SEDO-650089 format. One record per residue (C-alpha): residue in three letters; x, y, z. Coordinates in pm, whole numbers. Layout:
N
@rest->ALA, x->X, y->Y, z->Z .
...
//
This chain:
291
@rest->UNK, x->140, y->11444, z->10587 .
@rest->UNK, x->473, y->11344, z->10742 .
@rest->UNK, x->542, y->10985, z->10634 .
@rest->UNK, x->786, y->10761, z->10823 .
@rest->UNK, x->1141, y->10777, z->10684 .
@rest->UNK, x->1449, y->10567, z->10767 .
@rest->UNK, x->1632, y->10880, z->10872 .
@rest->UNK, x->1967, y->10728, z->10778 .
@rest->UNK, x->2055, y->10938, z->10472 .
@rest->UNK, x->2020, y->11291, z->10336 .
@rest->UNK, x->1759, y->11370, z->10072 .
@rest->UNK, x->1986, y->11526, z->9809 .
@rest->UNK, x->1879, y->11462, z->9446 .
@rest->UNK, x->2147, y->11330, z->9216 .
@rest->UNK, x->2146, y->11646, z->9002 .
@rest->UNK, x->2264, y->11855, z->9299 .
@rest->UNK, x->2576, y->11660, z->9394 .
@rest->UNK, x->2936, y->11754, z->9332 .
@rest->UNK, x->3099, y->11607, z->9022 .
@rest->UNK, x->3390, y->11369, z->9076 .
@rest->UNK, x->3546, y->11072, z->8901 .
@rest->UNK, x->3650, y->10713, z->8942 .
@rest->UNK, x->4017, y->10609, z->8907 .
@rest->UNK, x->4199, y->10748, z->8603 .
@rest->UNK, x->3911, y->10988, z->8543 .
@rest->UNK, x->3666, y->10714, z->8443 .
@rest->UNK, x->3297, y->10800, z->8460 .
@rest->UNK, x->3098, y->10477, z->8501 .
@rest->UNK, x->3186, y->10202, z->8748 .
@rest->UNK, x->3041, y->9862, z->8655 .
@rest->UNK, x->3027, y->9553, z->8871 .
@rest->UNK, x->2857, y->9217, z->8829 .
@rest->UNK, x->2724, y->9043, z->9141 .
@rest->UNK, x->2681, y->8667, z->9134 .
@rest->UNK, x->2469, y->8523, z->9414 .
@rest->UNK, x->2580, y->8182, z->9541 .
@rest->UNK, x->2299, y->8060, z->9764 .
@rest->UNK, x->2244, y->7749, z->9972 .
@rest->UNK, x->1903, y->7622, z->10078 .
@rest->UNK, x->1803, y->7361, z->10334 .
@rest->UNK, x->1640, y->7050, z->10190 .
@rest->UNK, x->1281, y->7019, z->10299 .
@rest->UNK, x->1268, y->7301, z->10554 .
@rest->UNK, x->1303, y->7677, z->10598 .
@rest->UNK, x->1231, y->7954, z->10351 .
@rest->UNK, x->1256, y->7883, z->9979 .
@rest->UNK, x->1208, y->8056, z->9648 .
@rest->UNK, x->948, y->7858, z->9456 .
@rest->UNK, x->1066, y->7896, z->9100 .
@rest->UNK, x->782, y->7673, z->8985 .
@rest->UNK, x->482, y->7542, z->9181 .
@rest->UNK, x->612, y->7283, z->9424 .
@rest->UNK, x->461, y->6949, z->9514 .
@rest->UNK, x->486, y->6930, z->9891 .
@rest->UNK, x->775, y->6872, z->10128 .
@rest->UNK, x->1050, y->6794, z->10054 .
@rest->UNK, x->1028, y->7009, z->9742 .
@rest->UNK, x->1275, y->6818, z->9527 .
@rest->UNK, x->1198, y->7015, z->9212 .
@rest->UNK, x->1274, y->7365, z->9341 .
@rest->UNK, x->1564, y->7258, z->9566 .
@rest->UNK, x->1741, y->7069, z->9288 .
@rest->UNK, x->1679, y->7350, z->9038 .
@rest->UNK, x->1860, y->7592, z->9268 .
@rest->UNK, x->2133, y->7336, z->9337 .
@rest->UNK, x->2200, y->7317, z->8962 .
@rest->UNK, x->2344, y->7665, z->8993 .
@rest->UNK, x->2610, y->7553, z->9241 .
@rest->UNK, x->2695, y->7226, z->9066 .
@rest->UNK, x->2689, y->7342, z->8704 .
@rest->UNK, x->2573, y->7696, z->8630 .
@rest->UNK, x->2827, y->7883, z->8842 .
@rest->UNK, x->3118, y->7694, z->8685 .
@rest->UNK, x->2996, y->7794, z->8338 .
@rest->UNK, x->2961, y->8153, z->8456 .
@rest->UNK, x->3317, y->8148, z->8590 .
@rest->UNK, x->3438, y->8073, z->8237 .
@rest->UNK, x->3215, y->8348, z->8097 .
@rest->UNK, x->3361, y->8603, z->8337 .
@rest->UNK, x->3714, y->8501, z->8241 .
@rest->UNK, x->3633, y->8545, z->7872 .
@rest->UNK, x->3483, y->8892, z->7924 .
@rest->UNK, x->3759, y->9018, z->8155 .
@rest->UNK, x->3518, y->9078, z->8443 .
@rest->UNK, x->3598, y->8982, z->8801 .
@rest->UNK, x->3261, y->8944, z->8974 .
@rest->UNK, x->3151, y->9024, z->9325 .
@rest->UNK, x->3055, y->8689, z->9478 .
@rest->UNK, x->2760, y->8721, z->9716 .
@rest->UNK, x->2799, y->8412, z->9931 .
@rest->UNK, x->2577, y->8236, z->10180 .
@rest->UNK, x->2835, y->8110, z->10430 .
@rest->UNK, x->2668, y->7765, z->10412 .
@rest->UNK, x->2809, y->7738, z->10057 .
@rest->UNK, x->3145, y->7650, z->10212 .
@rest->UNK, x->3000, y->7331, z->10360 .
@rest->UNK, x->2944, y->7161, z->10024 .
@rest->UNK, x->3077, y->7394, z->9756 .
@rest->UNK, x->3398, y->7536, z->9901 .
@rest->UNK, x->3585, y->7446, z->9582 .
@rest->UNK, x->3350, y->7667, z->9381 .
@rest->UNK, x->3395, y->7967, z->9610 .
@rest->UNK, x->3775, y->7920, z->9605 .
@rest->UNK, x->3777, y->7910, z->9225 .
@rest->UNK, x->3604, y->8249, z->9206 .
@rest->UNK, x->3829, y->8396, z->9475 .
@rest->UNK, x->4137, y->8277, z->9286 .
@rest->UNK, x->4012, y->8466, z->8978 .
@rest->UNK, x->3996, y->8794, z->9170 .
@rest->UNK, x->3631, y->8792, z->9276 .
@rest->UNK, x->3537, y->9005, z->9575 .
@rest->UNK, x->3372, y->8793, z->9845 .
@rest->UNK, x->3062, y->8960, z->9988 .
@rest->UNK, x->2862, y->8818, z->10281 .
@rest->UNK, x->2508, y->8711, z->10193 .
@rest->UNK, x->2409, y->8578, z->10534 .
@rest->UNK, x->2428, y->8214, z->10639 .
@rest->UNK, x->2164, y->8067, z->10408 .
@rest->UNK, x->1868, y->8183, z->10202 .
@rest->UNK, x->1653, y->7941, z->10399 .
@rest->UNK, x->1630, y->8211, z->10665 .
@rest->UNK, x->1575, y->8586, z->10690 .
@rest->UNK, x->1686, y->8826, z->10959 .
@rest->UNK, x->1359, y->9017, z->10938 .
@rest->UNK, x->1185, y->9000, z->11274 .
@rest->UNK, x->1485, y->8867, z->11466 .
@rest->UNK, x->1566, y->9010, z->11806 .
@rest->UNK, x->1895, y->9194, z->11846 .
@rest->UNK, x->2093, y->8903, z->11988 .
@rest->UNK, x->1978, y->8661, z->11718 .
@rest->UNK, x->2049, y->8907, z->11438 .
@rest->UNK, x->2392, y->8989, z->11575 .
@rest->UNK, x->2469, y->8618, z->11587 .
@rest->UNK, x->2355, y->8567, z->11227 .
@rest->UNK, x->2577, y->8851, z->11105 .
@rest->UNK, x->2887, y->8750, z->11301 .
@rest->UNK, x->2855, y->8380, z->11219 .
@rest->UNK, x->2830, y->8454, z->10847 .
@rest->UNK, x->3124, y->8697, z->10868 .
@rest->UNK, x->3346, y->8457, z->11061 .
@rest->UNK, x->3269, y->8154, z->10845 .
@rest->UNK, x->3354, y->8344, z->10527 .
@rest->UNK, x->3670, y->8489, z->10682 .
@rest->UNK, x->3789, y->8141, z->10777 .
@rest->UNK, x->3769, y->8027, z->10414 .
@rest->UNK, x->3844, y->8349, z->10223 .
@rest->UNK, x->4140, y->8448, z->10440 .
@rest->UNK, x->3993, y->8783, z->10549 .
@rest->UNK, x->3658, y->8916, z->10671 .
@rest->UNK, x->3415, y->9033, z->10403 .
@rest->UNK, x->3370, y->9409, z->10371 .
@rest->UNK, x->3026, y->9405, z->10208 .
@rest->UNK, x->2688, y->9263, z->10306 .
@rest->UNK, x->2368, y->9171, z->10121 .
@rest->UNK, x->2103, y->9033, z->10349 .
@rest->UNK, x->1925, y->8709, z->10253 .
@rest->UNK, x->1602, y->8815, z->10082 .
@rest->UNK, x->1733, y->9174, z->10121 .
@rest->UNK, x->1560, y->9181, z->10459 .
@rest->UNK, x->1657, y->9402, z->10753 .
@rest->UNK, x->1542, y->9503, z->11097 .
@rest->UNK, x->1548, y->9864, z->11215 .
@rest->UNK, x->1893, y->9800, z->11368 .
@rest->UNK, x->2063, y->9609, z->11082 .
@rest->UNK, x->2291, y->9890, z->10954 .
@rest->UNK, x->2406, y->9956, z->11312 .
@rest->UNK, x->2489, y->9589, z->11368 .
@rest->UNK, x->2672, y->9563, z->11036 .
@rest->UNK, x->2889, y->9864, z->11121 .
@rest->UNK, x->2961, y->9723, z->11467 .
@rest->UNK, x->3062, y->9390, z->11308 .
@rest->UNK, x->3322, y->9563, z->11091 .
@rest->UNK, x->3140, y->9582, z->10758 .
@rest->UNK, x->3218, y->9891, z->10552 .
@rest->UNK, x->2929, y->9876, z->10304 .
@rest->UNK, x->2587, y->9725, z->10244 .
@rest->UNK, x->2403, y->9639, z->9920 .
@rest->UNK, x->2048, y->9617, z->10057 .
@rest->UNK, x->1936, y->9969, z->9965 .
@rest->UNK, x->1852, y->10005, z->9592 .
@rest->UNK, x->1770, y->10377, z->9605 .
@rest->UNK, x->2044, y->10547, z->9401 .
@rest->UNK, x->2299, y->10532, z->9120 .
@rest->UNK, x->2580, y->10652, z->9348 .
@rest->UNK, x->2709, y->10521, z->9681 .
@rest->UNK, x->2533, y->10692, z->9972 .
@rest->UNK, x->2645, y->10724, z->10333 .
@rest->UNK, x->2404, y->10576, z->10589 .
@rest->UNK, x->2400, y->10717, z->10940 .
@rest->UNK, x->2461, y->10443, z->11197 .
@rest->UNK, x->2542, y->10421, z->11564 .
@rest->UNK, x->2908, y->10502, z->11611 .
@rest->UNK, x->2971, y->10633, z->11260 .
@rest->UNK, x->2847, y->10565, z->10909 .
@rest->UNK, x->2805, y->10277, z->10665 .
@rest->UNK, x->2827, y->10307, z->10286 .
@rest->UNK, x->2534, y->10194, z->10074 .
@rest->UNK, x->2657, y->10073, z->9734 .
@rest->UNK, x->2389, y->10054, z->9460 .
@rest->UNK, x->2257, y->9702, z->9398 .
@rest->UNK, x->2001, y->9649, z->9120 .
@rest->UNK, x->1651, y->9516, z->9158 .
@rest->UNK, x->1552, y->9585, z->8796 .
@rest->UNK, x->1872, y->9453, z->8637 .
@rest->UNK, x->1840, y->9133, z->8838 .
@rest->UNK, x->1786, y->8800, z->8664 .
@rest->UNK, x->1572, y->8657, z->8944 .
@rest->UNK, x->1329, y->8949, z->8930 .
@rest->UNK, x->1339, y->8997, z->8553 .
@rest->UNK, x->1334, y->8636, z->8436 .
@rest->UNK, x->1177, y->8436, z->8719 .
@rest->UNK, x->928, y->8692, z->8855 .
@rest->UNK, x->843, y->8899, z->8547 .
@rest->UNK, x->899, y->8624, z->8288 .
@rest->UNK, x->1130, y->8819, z->8059 .
@rest->UNK, x->1325, y->8608, z->7811 .
@rest->UNK, x->1700, y->8554, z->7814 .
@rest->UNK, x->1727, y->8787, z->7514 .
@rest->UNK, x->1518, y->9052, z->7693 .
@rest->UNK, x->1746, y->9039, z->7994 .
@rest->UNK, x->2061, y->9062, z->7783 .
@rest->UNK, x->1914, y->9363, z->7602 .
@rest->UNK, x->1838, y->9526, z->7939 .
@rest->UNK, x->2204, y->9493, z->8039 .
@rest->UNK, x->2326, y->9648, z->7713 .
@rest->UNK, x->2071, y->9932, z->7719 .
@rest->UNK, x->2143, y->10008, z->8085 .
@rest->UNK, x->2515, y->10018, z->8014 .
@rest->UNK, x->2488, y->10242, z->7708 .
@rest->UNK, x->2245, y->10486, z->7872 .
@rest->UNK, x->2439, y->10506, z->8197 .
@rest->UNK, x->2762, y->10577, z->8007 .
@rest->UNK, x->2590, y->10883, z->7863 .
@rest->UNK, x->2449, y->10991, z->8200 .
@rest->UNK, x->2785, y->10940, z->8373 .
@rest->UNK, x->2956, y->11208, z->8166 .
@rest->UNK, x->2816, y->11461, z->8412 .
@rest->UNK, x->2893, y->11275, z->8733 .
@rest->UNK, x->3030, y->10936, z->8842 .
@rest->UNK, x->2772, y->10656, z->8853 .
@rest->UNK, x->2756, y->10290, z->8949 .
@rest->UNK, x->2595, y->10020, z->8736 .
@rest->UNK, x->2538, y->9681, z->8893 .
@rest->UNK, x->2414, y->9357, z->8739 .
@rest->UNK, x->2269, y->9094, z->8974 .
@rest->UNK, x->2289, y->8731, z->8867 .
@rest->UNK, x->2194, y->8392, z->9013 .
@rest->UNK, x->2370, y->8083, z->8888 .
@rest->UNK, x->2056, y->7867, z->8872 .
@rest->UNK, x->1888, y->8128, z->8647 .
@rest->UNK, x->2142, y->8263, z->8395 .
@rest->UNK, x->2361, y->7956, z->8436 .
@rest->UNK, x->2110, y->7765, z->8224 .
@rest->UNK, x->2282, y->7713, z->7885 .
@rest->UNK, x->2025, y->7891, z->7666 .
@rest->UNK, x->2032, y->8196, z->7893 .
@rest->UNK, x->2406, y->8190, z->7933 .
@rest->UNK, x->2461, y->8230, z->7561 .
@rest->UNK, x->2266, y->8558, z->7560 .
@rest->UNK, x->2436, y->8676, z->7878 .
@rest->UNK, x->2782, y->8616, z->7729 .
@rest->UNK, x->2706, y->8857, z->7447 .
@rest->UNK, x->2600, y->9126, z->7694 .
@rest->UNK, x->2912, y->9071, z->7905 .
@rest->UNK, x->3129, y->9103, z->7594 .
@rest->UNK, x->2961, y->9436, z->7520 .
@rest->UNK, x->3047, y->9561, z->7869 .
@rest->UNK, x->3394, y->9407, z->7872 .
@rest->UNK, x->3500, y->9566, z->7544 .
@rest->UNK, x->3753, y->9841, z->7615 .
@rest->UNK, x->3573, y->10165, z->7701 .
@rest->UNK, x->3808, y->10443, z->7817 .
@rest->UNK, x->3541, y->10598, z->8040 .
@rest->UNK, x->3433, y->10273, z->8211 .
@rest->UNK, x->3583, y->10118, z->8523 .
@rest->UNK, x->3524, y->9742, z->8543 .
@rest->UNK, x->3533, y->9694, z->8917 .
@rest->UNK, x->3405, y->9492, z->9210 .
@rest->UNK, x->3172, y->9619, z->9479 .
@rest->UNK, x->3467, y->9609, z->9722 .
@rest->UNK, x->3677, y->9834, z->9497 .
@rest->UNK, x->3389, y->10075, z->9439 .
@rest->UNK, x->3320, y->10109, z->9811 .
@rest->UNK, x->3688, y->10155, z->9899 .
@rest->UNK, x->3746, y->10421, z->9633 .
@rest->UNK, x->3432, y->10616, z->9722 .
@rest->UNK, x->3511, y->10611, z->10091 .
@rest->UNK, x->3861, y->10741, z->10025 .
@rest->UNK, x->3769, y->11000, z->9759 .
@rest->UNK, x->3442, y->11127, z->9902 .
@rest->UNK, x->3532, y->11086, z->10268 .
//
């Protein structure tokens, strides 16, 4: 039976790829992605963290807003302490009310990655003109505040149409985080060239692990440590990428943040074979080295 396939990448198992290395011969590249998301009050799509009580859903909206007002600032301090510069996945609407927060992360060396306009919408099902407008508006709004266009893209709700990679490439993006299919960057075939897919985690993701699957803060911190230690071993044979996906309204809660800090310290401790990077740096190095 011939099942439908995206047709955008080659089916080469990881054990049959050429060995290479990250800068200075390092084996494992690690990046931490912090999602900064903005939701409309009382309309549009929403992530119901707890059962809501009608519209406007004050409980869920304000819970998410806690991340932008409090949690993300605490996480900024945690990143400083661990020596990690995160990749900031930004809804462009963040700049309307939380521009100071985005600037603070940028000033600490964070890579700014486009995460659409708002998580109150999805590009799934959009026609080509509407999707192109969503992508370019998010790109241009971020560029106006960050000083340069973003190189990476993560779609709101990790949703795409059949043409999304083509539109991203045409809009000047060099990589996408939507495809969680590998532990190495993979080239996607697109109209007019190719687009790099950088691994983004769905398992090592606080929203999925803590909110959806109800793991504890300690469980999630243990997952980060175990993933890091195991991938260091696996990476001795070939270069790998480990990502950690965070949301400020989830791990920015004080009791969860304490556990996360310990995991970040474990990663941030000097390891000669580990490259603490951003998704931008990983994509740029891979594109140059692997061509």
